[in-house]
ROMI-47613 format. One record per residue (C-alpha): residue number from 1; residue in three letters; z, y, x. Coordinates in steps of 0.2 Angstrom, whole numbers, plus 5000, padded with zeros to 4 digits. Layout:
residues N
@i = NUM, aa = ALA, pz = Z, py = Y, px = X;
...
***
This chain:
residues 302
@i = 1, aa = UNK, pz = 5000, py = 5001, px = 5001;
@i = 2, aa = UNK, pz = 4997, py = 5019, px = 5006;
@i = 3, aa = UNK, pz = 5011, py = 5028, px = 5012;
@i = 4, aa = UNK, pz = 5021, py = 5038, px = 4999;
@i = 5, aa = UNK, pz = 5021, py = 5056, px = 4999;
@i = 6, aa = UNK, pz = 5017, py = 5072, px = 4990;
@i = 7, aa = UNK, pz = 5001, py = 5075, px = 5000;
@i = 8, aa = UNK, pz = 4994, py = 5060, px = 4997;
@i = 9, aa = UNK, pz = 5003, py = 5052, px = 4981;
@i = 10, aa = UNK, pz = 5003, py = 5059, px = 4962;
@i = 11, aa = UNK, pz = 5018, py = 5052, px = 4950;
@i = 12, aa = UNK, pz = 5016, py = 5047, px = 4932;
@i = 13, aa = UNK, pz = 5032, py = 5049, px = 4922;
@i = 14, aa = UNK, pz = 5035, py = 5044, px = 4905;
@i = 15, aa = UNK, pz = 5051, py = 5047, px = 4893;
@i = 16, aa = UNK, pz = 5059, py = 5065, px = 4897;
@i = 17, aa = UNK, pz = 5078, py = 5060, px = 4888;
@i = 18, aa = UNK, pz = 5093, py = 5065, px = 4893;
@i = 19, aa = UNK, pz = 5093, py = 5055, px = 4910;
@i = 20, aa = UNK, pz = 5072, py = 5054, px = 4910;
@i = 21, aa = UNK, pz = 5072, py = 5074, px = 4913;
@i = 22, aa = UNK, pz = 5082, py = 5077, px = 4926;
@i = 23, aa = UNK, pz = 5077, py = 5062, px = 4936;
@i = 24, aa = UNK, pz = 5058, py = 5069, px = 4934;
@i = 25, aa = UNK, pz = 5064, py = 5086, px = 4940;
@i = 26, aa = UNK, pz = 5068, py = 5079, px = 4957;
@i = 27, aa = UNK, pz = 5050, py = 5073, px = 4959;
@i = 28, aa = UNK, pz = 5045, py = 5089, px = 4955;
@i = 29, aa = UNK, pz = 5056, py = 5097, px = 4968;
@i = 30, aa = UNK, pz = 5053, py = 5087, px = 4980;
@i = 31, aa = UNK, pz = 5031, py = 5093, px = 4979;
@i = 32, aa = UNK, pz = 5025, py = 5079, px = 4971;
@i = 33, aa = UNK, pz = 5013, py = 5082, px = 4957;
@i = 34, aa = UNK, pz = 5018, py = 5076, px = 4943;
@i = 35, aa = UNK, pz = 5009, py = 5068, px = 4924;
@i = 36, aa = UNK, pz = 5022, py = 5067, px = 4907;
@i = 37, aa = UNK, pz = 5021, py = 5060, px = 4893;
@i = 38, aa = UNK, pz = 5035, py = 5060, px = 4880;
@i = 39, aa = UNK, pz = 5033, py = 5055, px = 4860;
@i = 40, aa = UNK, pz = 5041, py = 5074, px = 4860;
@i = 41, aa = UNK, pz = 5032, py = 5085, px = 4869;
@i = 42, aa = UNK, pz = 5047, py = 5100, px = 4868;
@i = 43, aa = UNK, pz = 5057, py = 5087, px = 4876;
@i = 44, aa = UNK, pz = 5048, py = 5088, px = 4893;
@i = 45, aa = UNK, pz = 5046, py = 5109, px = 4889;
@i = 46, aa = UNK, pz = 5056, py = 5112, px = 4905;
@i = 47, aa = UNK, pz = 5045, py = 5100, px = 4916;
@i = 48, aa = UNK, pz = 5029, py = 5108, px = 4911;
@i = 49, aa = UNK, pz = 5039, py = 5124, px = 4917;
@i = 50, aa = UNK, pz = 5041, py = 5118, px = 4933;
@i = 51, aa = UNK, pz = 5024, py = 5114, px = 4935;
@i = 52, aa = UNK, pz = 5023, py = 5095, px = 4927;
@i = 53, aa = UNK, pz = 5006, py = 5092, px = 4918;
@i = 54, aa = UNK, pz = 5006, py = 5085, px = 4899;
@i = 55, aa = UNK, pz = 4998, py = 5070, px = 4894;
@i = 56, aa = UNK, pz = 4994, py = 5064, px = 4878;
@i = 57, aa = UNK, pz = 4998, py = 5046, px = 4881;
@i = 58, aa = UNK, pz = 5003, py = 5034, px = 4895;
@i = 59, aa = UNK, pz = 4984, py = 5029, px = 4898;
@i = 60, aa = UNK, pz = 4982, py = 5045, px = 4902;
@i = 61, aa = UNK, pz = 4997, py = 5045, px = 4913;
@i = 62, aa = UNK, pz = 4989, py = 5028, px = 4922;
@i = 63, aa = UNK, pz = 4971, py = 5036, px = 4923;
@i = 64, aa = UNK, pz = 4980, py = 5052, px = 4933;
@i = 65, aa = UNK, pz = 4995, py = 5043, px = 4943;
@i = 66, aa = UNK, pz = 4998, py = 5032, px = 4957;
@i = 67, aa = UNK, pz = 5014, py = 5028, px = 4953;
@i = 68, aa = UNK, pz = 5021, py = 5028, px = 4936;
@i = 69, aa = UNK, pz = 5039, py = 5029, px = 4930;
@i = 70, aa = UNK, pz = 5044, py = 5025, px = 4914;
@i = 71, aa = UNK, pz = 5062, py = 5025, px = 4905;
@i = 72, aa = UNK, pz = 5062, py = 5025, px = 4888;
@i = 73, aa = UNK, pz = 5077, py = 5018, px = 4875;
@i = 74, aa = UNK, pz = 5073, py = 5001, px = 4869;
@i = 75, aa = UNK, pz = 5064, py = 4984, px = 4872;
@i = 76, aa = UNK, pz = 5048, py = 4989, px = 4859;
@i = 77, aa = UNK, pz = 5047, py = 5005, px = 4866;
@i = 78, aa = UNK, pz = 5043, py = 4997, px = 4883;
@i = 79, aa = UNK, pz = 5029, py = 4985, px = 4874;
@i = 80, aa = UNK, pz = 5022, py = 5000, px = 4866;
@i = 81, aa = UNK, pz = 5023, py = 5010, px = 4883;
@i = 82, aa = UNK, pz = 5015, py = 4994, px = 4893;
@i = 83, aa = UNK, pz = 5006, py = 4985, px = 4882;
@i = 84, aa = UNK, pz = 5002, py = 4996, px = 4866;
@i = 85, aa = UNK, pz = 4983, py = 5000, px = 4863;
@i = 86, aa = UNK, pz = 4984, py = 5016, px = 4874;
@i = 87, aa = UNK, pz = 5000, py = 5008, px = 4885;
@i = 88, aa = UNK, pz = 4998, py = 5010, px = 4903;
@i = 89, aa = UNK, pz = 4990, py = 4991, px = 4906;
@i = 90, aa = UNK, pz = 4977, py = 4995, px = 4892;
@i = 91, aa = UNK, pz = 4963, py = 4998, px = 4904;
@i = 92, aa = UNK, pz = 4963, py = 4989, px = 4924;
@i = 93, aa = UNK, pz = 4967, py = 5001, px = 4936;
@i = 94, aa = UNK, pz = 4969, py = 4992, px = 4952;
@i = 95, aa = UNK, pz = 4983, py = 4998, px = 4963;
@i = 96, aa = UNK, pz = 4994, py = 5006, px = 4953;
@i = 97, aa = UNK, pz = 5013, py = 5004, px = 4954;
@i = 98, aa = UNK, pz = 5024, py = 5004, px = 4938;
@i = 99, aa = UNK, pz = 5043, py = 5007, px = 4939;
@i = 100, aa = UNK, pz = 5052, py = 5004, px = 4923;
@i = 101, aa = UNK, pz = 5069, py = 5011, px = 4923;
@i = 102, aa = UNK, pz = 5073, py = 5008, px = 4906;
@i = 103, aa = UNK, pz = 5087, py = 4994, px = 4903;
@i = 104, aa = UNK, pz = 5080, py = 4980, px = 4893;
@i = 105, aa = UNK, pz = 5074, py = 4962, px = 4893;
@i = 106, aa = UNK, pz = 5073, py = 4951, px = 4910;
@i = 107, aa = UNK, pz = 5060, py = 4943, px = 4901;
@i = 108, aa = UNK, pz = 5051, py = 4959, px = 4898;
@i = 109, aa = UNK, pz = 5051, py = 4962, px = 4916;
@i = 110, aa = UNK, pz = 5044, py = 4947, px = 4921;
@i = 111, aa = UNK, pz = 5030, py = 4948, px = 4907;
@i = 112, aa = UNK, pz = 5026, py = 4965, px = 4914;
@i = 113, aa = UNK, pz = 5025, py = 4960, px = 4931;
@i = 114, aa = UNK, pz = 5012, py = 4948, px = 4927;
@i = 115, aa = UNK, pz = 5003, py = 4959, px = 4917;
@i = 116, aa = UNK, pz = 5002, py = 4971, px = 4929;
@i = 117, aa = UNK, pz = 4998, py = 4958, px = 4945;
@i = 118, aa = UNK, pz = 4983, py = 4953, px = 4934;
@i = 119, aa = UNK, pz = 4976, py = 4971, px = 4934;
@i = 120, aa = UNK, pz = 4977, py = 4971, px = 4953;
@i = 121, aa = UNK, pz = 4994, py = 4983, px = 4951;
@i = 122, aa = UNK, pz = 5009, py = 4981, px = 4955;
@i = 123, aa = UNK, pz = 5026, py = 4981, px = 4946;
@i = 124, aa = UNK, pz = 5047, py = 4985, px = 4947;
@i = 125, aa = UNK, pz = 5061, py = 4982, px = 4936;
@i = 126, aa = UNK, pz = 5073, py = 4996, px = 4941;
@i = 127, aa = UNK, pz = 5087, py = 5000, px = 4929;
@i = 128, aa = UNK, pz = 5100, py = 5014, px = 4936;
@i = 129, aa = UNK, pz = 5117, py = 5015, px = 4934;
@i = 130, aa = UNK, pz = 5128, py = 5033, px = 4933;
@i = 131, aa = UNK, pz = 5123, py = 5042, px = 4916;
@i = 132, aa = UNK, pz = 5118, py = 5060, px = 4915;
@i = 133, aa = UNK, pz = 5128, py = 5066, px = 4930;
@i = 134, aa = UNK, pz = 5122, py = 5055, px = 4942;
@i = 135, aa = UNK, pz = 5104, py = 5059, px = 4935;
@i = 136, aa = UNK, pz = 5107, py = 5077, px = 4938;
@i = 137, aa = UNK, pz = 5113, py = 5074, px = 4955;
@i = 138, aa = UNK, pz = 5102, py = 5061, px = 4959;
@i = 139, aa = UNK, pz = 5116, py = 5050, px = 4963;
@i = 140, aa = UNK, pz = 5110, py = 5035, px = 4954;
@i = 141, aa = UNK, pz = 5115, py = 5017, px = 4956;
@i = 142, aa = UNK, pz = 5097, py = 5008, px = 4956;
@i = 143, aa = UNK, pz = 5095, py = 4989, px = 4956;
@i = 144, aa = UNK, pz = 5077, py = 4983, px = 4959;
@i = 145, aa = UNK, pz = 5068, py = 4968, px = 4954;
@i = 146, aa = UNK, pz = 5050, py = 4963, px = 4959;
@i = 147, aa = UNK, pz = 5041, py = 4960, px = 4976;
@i = 148, aa = UNK, pz = 5052, py = 4965, px = 4991;
@i = 149, aa = UNK, pz = 5036, py = 4973, px = 5001;
@i = 150, aa = UNK, pz = 5030, py = 4986, px = 4985;
@i = 151, aa = UNK, pz = 5050, py = 4990, px = 4985;
@i = 152, aa = UNK, pz = 5050, py = 4993, px = 5003;
@i = 153, aa = UNK, pz = 5035, py = 5005, px = 5000;
@i = 154, aa = UNK, pz = 5042, py = 5015, px = 4984;
@i = 155, aa = UNK, pz = 5058, py = 5018, px = 4990;
@i = 156, aa = UNK, pz = 5057, py = 5034, px = 4998;
@i = 157, aa = UNK, pz = 5055, py = 5040, px = 4979;
@i = 158, aa = UNK, pz = 5069, py = 5029, px = 4972;
@i = 159, aa = UNK, pz = 5078, py = 5038, px = 4988;
@i = 160, aa = UNK, pz = 5076, py = 5056, px = 4978;
@i = 161, aa = UNK, pz = 5085, py = 5049, px = 4962;
@i = 162, aa = UNK, pz = 5100, py = 5038, px = 4971;
@i = 163, aa = UNK, pz = 5110, py = 5036, px = 4983;
@i = 164, aa = UNK, pz = 5115, py = 5015, px = 4981;
@i = 165, aa = UNK, pz = 5096, py = 5008, px = 4978;
@i = 166, aa = UNK, pz = 5100, py = 4991, px = 4980;
@i = 167, aa = UNK, pz = 5084, py = 4977, px = 4980;
@i = 168, aa = UNK, pz = 5090, py = 4962, px = 4969;
@i = 169, aa = UNK, pz = 5076, py = 4948, px = 4969;
@i = 170, aa = UNK, pz = 5061, py = 4943, px = 4960;
@i = 171, aa = UNK, pz = 5054, py = 4953, px = 4946;
@i = 172, aa = UNK, pz = 5067, py = 4953, px = 4931;
@i = 173, aa = UNK, pz = 5081, py = 4953, px = 4945;
@i = 174, aa = UNK, pz = 5083, py = 4971, px = 4944;
@i = 175, aa = UNK, pz = 5089, py = 4969, px = 4923;
@i = 176, aa = UNK, pz = 5101, py = 4955, px = 4927;
@i = 177, aa = UNK, pz = 5108, py = 4965, px = 4938;
@i = 178, aa = UNK, pz = 5109, py = 4981, px = 4926;
@i = 179, aa = UNK, pz = 5117, py = 4968, px = 4915;
@i = 180, aa = UNK, pz = 5130, py = 4963, px = 4925;
@i = 181, aa = UNK, pz = 5135, py = 4983, px = 4927;
@i = 182, aa = UNK, pz = 5136, py = 4984, px = 4906;
@i = 183, aa = UNK, pz = 5146, py = 4969, px = 4905;
@i = 184, aa = UNK, pz = 5158, py = 4976, px = 4916;
@i = 185, aa = UNK, pz = 5156, py = 4995, px = 4908;
@i = 186, aa = UNK, pz = 5160, py = 4986, px = 4892;
@i = 187, aa = UNK, pz = 5176, py = 4978, px = 4898;
@i = 188, aa = UNK, pz = 5183, py = 4995, px = 4910;
@i = 189, aa = UNK, pz = 5177, py = 5007, px = 4890;
@i = 190, aa = UNK, pz = 5189, py = 4999, px = 4881;
@i = 191, aa = UNK, pz = 5203, py = 4998, px = 4894;
@i = 192, aa = UNK, pz = 5202, py = 5017, px = 4895;
@i = 193, aa = UNK, pz = 5202, py = 5020, px = 4877;
@i = 194, aa = UNK, pz = 5218, py = 5008, px = 4873;
@i = 195, aa = UNK, pz = 5224, py = 5017, px = 4889;
@i = 196, aa = UNK, pz = 5222, py = 5032, px = 4880;
@i = 197, aa = UNK, pz = 5229, py = 5027, px = 4862;
@i = 198, aa = UNK, pz = 5244, py = 5018, px = 4871;
@i = 199, aa = UNK, pz = 5246, py = 5035, px = 4881;
@i = 200, aa = UNK, pz = 5248, py = 5047, px = 4868;
@i = 201, aa = UNK, pz = 5258, py = 5035, px = 4857;
@i = 202, aa = UNK, pz = 5269, py = 5033, px = 4871;
@i = 203, aa = UNK, pz = 5274, py = 5053, px = 4873;
@i = 204, aa = UNK, pz = 5265, py = 5055, px = 4888;
@i = 205, aa = UNK, pz = 5253, py = 5070, px = 4892;
@i = 206, aa = UNK, pz = 5237, py = 5061, px = 4896;
@i = 207, aa = UNK, pz = 5231, py = 5071, px = 4913;
@i = 208, aa = UNK, pz = 5247, py = 5069, px = 4920;
@i = 209, aa = UNK, pz = 5245, py = 5049, px = 4917;
@i = 210, aa = UNK, pz = 5226, py = 5052, px = 4925;
@i = 211, aa = UNK, pz = 5233, py = 5059, px = 4941;
@i = 212, aa = UNK, pz = 5242, py = 5043, px = 4945;
@i = 213, aa = UNK, pz = 5230, py = 5029, px = 4934;
@i = 214, aa = UNK, pz = 5215, py = 5037, px = 4941;
@i = 215, aa = UNK, pz = 5219, py = 5035, px = 4960;
@i = 216, aa = UNK, pz = 5228, py = 5020, px = 4958;
@i = 217, aa = UNK, pz = 5222, py = 5001, px = 4956;
@i = 218, aa = UNK, pz = 5212, py = 5004, px = 4937;
@i = 219, aa = UNK, pz = 5203, py = 5018, px = 4947;
@i = 220, aa = UNK, pz = 5186, py = 5019, px = 4944;
@i = 221, aa = UNK, pz = 5171, py = 5030, px = 4940;
@i = 222, aa = UNK, pz = 5172, py = 5031, px = 4922;
@i = 223, aa = UNK, pz = 5190, py = 5034, px = 4920;
@i = 224, aa = UNK, pz = 5189, py = 5049, px = 4930;
@i = 225, aa = UNK, pz = 5173, py = 5055, px = 4922;
@i = 226, aa = UNK, pz = 5175, py = 5050, px = 4904;
@i = 227, aa = UNK, pz = 5194, py = 5051, px = 4902;
@i = 228, aa = UNK, pz = 5194, py = 5069, px = 4905;
@i = 229, aa = UNK, pz = 5179, py = 5072, px = 4891;
@i = 230, aa = UNK, pz = 5189, py = 5062, px = 4878;
@i = 231, aa = UNK, pz = 5203, py = 5070, px = 4884;
@i = 232, aa = UNK, pz = 5194, py = 5087, px = 4879;
@i = 233, aa = UNK, pz = 5187, py = 5080, px = 4864;
@i = 234, aa = UNK, pz = 5169, py = 5079, px = 4871;
@i = 235, aa = UNK, pz = 5158, py = 5065, px = 4865;
@i = 236, aa = UNK, pz = 5141, py = 5071, px = 4871;
@i = 237, aa = UNK, pz = 5131, py = 5056, px = 4876;
@i = 238, aa = UNK, pz = 5128, py = 5056, px = 4894;
@i = 239, aa = UNK, pz = 5125, py = 5037, px = 4889;
@i = 240, aa = UNK, pz = 5121, py = 5033, px = 4869;
@i = 241, aa = UNK, pz = 5132, py = 5023, px = 4860;
@i = 242, aa = UNK, pz = 5118, py = 5016, px = 4851;
@i = 243, aa = UNK, pz = 5110, py = 5012, px = 4867;
@i = 244, aa = UNK, pz = 5124, py = 5004, px = 4872;
@i = 245, aa = UNK, pz = 5126, py = 4989, px = 4858;
@i = 246, aa = UNK, pz = 5105, py = 4987, px = 4864;
@i = 247, aa = UNK, pz = 5113, py = 4984, px = 4883;
@i = 248, aa = UNK, pz = 5125, py = 4973, px = 4875;
@i = 249, aa = UNK, pz = 5114, py = 4964, px = 4864;
@i = 250, aa = UNK, pz = 5102, py = 4958, px = 4878;
@i = 251, aa = UNK, pz = 5115, py = 4954, px = 4890;
@i = 252, aa = UNK, pz = 5123, py = 4941, px = 4876;
@i = 253, aa = UNK, pz = 5105, py = 4934, px = 4871;
@i = 254, aa = UNK, pz = 5104, py = 4930, px = 4888;
@i = 255, aa = UNK, pz = 5121, py = 4922, px = 4892;
@i = 256, aa = UNK, pz = 5117, py = 4911, px = 4875;
@i = 257, aa = UNK, pz = 5101, py = 4907, px = 4884;
@i = 258, aa = UNK, pz = 5110, py = 4902, px = 4901;
@i = 259, aa = UNK, pz = 5123, py = 4892, px = 4891;
@i = 260, aa = UNK, pz = 5138, py = 4904, px = 4892;
@i = 261, aa = UNK, pz = 5149, py = 4913, px = 4884;
@i = 262, aa = UNK, pz = 5157, py = 4932, px = 4886;
@i = 263, aa = UNK, pz = 5171, py = 4932, px = 4874;
@i = 264, aa = UNK, pz = 5176, py = 4949, px = 4878;
@i = 265, aa = UNK, pz = 5158, py = 4955, px = 4878;
@i = 266, aa = UNK, pz = 5156, py = 4951, px = 4859;
@i = 267, aa = UNK, pz = 5173, py = 4961, px = 4856;
@i = 268, aa = UNK, pz = 5168, py = 4977, px = 4864;
@i = 269, aa = UNK, pz = 5150, py = 4975, px = 4856;
@i = 270, aa = UNK, pz = 5158, py = 4973, px = 4837;
@i = 271, aa = UNK, pz = 5171, py = 4988, px = 4841;
@i = 272, aa = UNK, pz = 5154, py = 4998, px = 4847;
@i = 273, aa = UNK, pz = 5146, py = 4993, px = 4830;
@i = 274, aa = UNK, pz = 5160, py = 4999, px = 4821;
@i = 275, aa = UNK, pz = 5159, py = 5014, px = 4831;
@i = 276, aa = UNK, pz = 5140, py = 5016, px = 4825;
@i = 277, aa = UNK, pz = 5144, py = 5011, px = 4808;
@i = 278, aa = UNK, pz = 5157, py = 5028, px = 4807;
@i = 279, aa = UNK, pz = 5142, py = 5038, px = 4811;
@i = 280, aa = UNK, pz = 5144, py = 5040, px = 4831;
@i = 281, aa = UNK, pz = 5129, py = 5029, px = 4837;
@i = 282, aa = UNK, pz = 5121, py = 5047, px = 4845;
@i = 283, aa = UNK, pz = 5137, py = 5050, px = 4854;
@i = 284, aa = UNK, pz = 5141, py = 5046, px = 4872;
@i = 285, aa = UNK, pz = 5149, py = 5030, px = 4875;
@i = 286, aa = UNK, pz = 5167, py = 5036, px = 4877;
@i = 287, aa = UNK, pz = 5166, py = 5038, px = 4857;
@i = 288, aa = UNK, pz = 5173, py = 5020, px = 4857;
@i = 289, aa = UNK, pz = 5189, py = 5028, px = 4855;
@i = 290, aa = UNK, pz = 5187, py = 5035, px = 4839;
@i = 291, aa = UNK, pz = 5182, py = 5018, px = 4832;
@i = 292, aa = UNK, pz = 5198, py = 5011, px = 4841;
@i = 293, aa = UNK, pz = 5208, py = 5025, px = 4831;
@i = 294, aa = UNK, pz = 5199, py = 5021, px = 4816;
@i = 295, aa = UNK, pz = 5204, py = 5005, px = 4818;
@i = 296, aa = UNK, pz = 5221, py = 5007, px = 4821;
@i = 297, aa = UNK, pz = 5224, py = 5018, px = 4807;
@i = 298, aa = UNK, pz = 5216, py = 5005, px = 4796;
@i = 299, aa = UNK, pz = 5232, py = 4995, px = 4801;
@i = 300, aa = UNK, pz = 5244, py = 5006, px = 4799;
@i = 301, aa = UNK, pz = 5237, py = 5009, px = 4782;
@i = 302, aa = UNK, pz = 5238, py = 4990, px = 4778;
***
């Protein structure tokens, strides 16, 4: 593959949401010419103001760019972006590199890899962790699956988006690693929310409590970043409840296929589904607290 540089490479970017927009911005500011598509053009407005070029469909992005990133919502969205009538793989275009950063199914990542390979193209699955904060700072953790030589050639681009970039193995391995991440996040999130409910009931000051717990054995990025947001009543999304439910469904589906049970993950998923049923699906994952408070209120009423 040719060397990746602003002088020799053009970039495509599909998906300009909470995380996609700031990630794409890092590539623009590094000097790359970027072609963007999003279902809602207005969400790409700031990127267009910075010099990105608008395309009317994924296939138009593929016609213009050498390396195309995608970060959309759900597996069905990924399928449409890659396999739809105006999708990235609708026209054979040898030499293109596709990097899907959506959290999606490992089987779908492998399907994209095979279809791309059949068209003379390359594909990596590269889901990320770090939320809106990590996206804005360019400090995401990136988990990559696919051919290692392709990963090596693309790594300079990934380095503009994250600080911890790890090759996990063959196609689909990045998505499996992200499932491991989400399983861990689910366990930590219920711990954080139950911690704060207990703290309040015990009459402690939560910020004082966090000064101890936040630097002890229970310390975590989630505790120290989302804990204060919860204390401030800030449920704005760094990552949507409804998207996290999707991720847990994927992890539980994969675990079922592998013949393993994950009862803790199943419990947390049911609590997040309660949060969604209460109307909190568009809030951040810290809104799990609202579902647990509602559960406690039910218990008190009974």
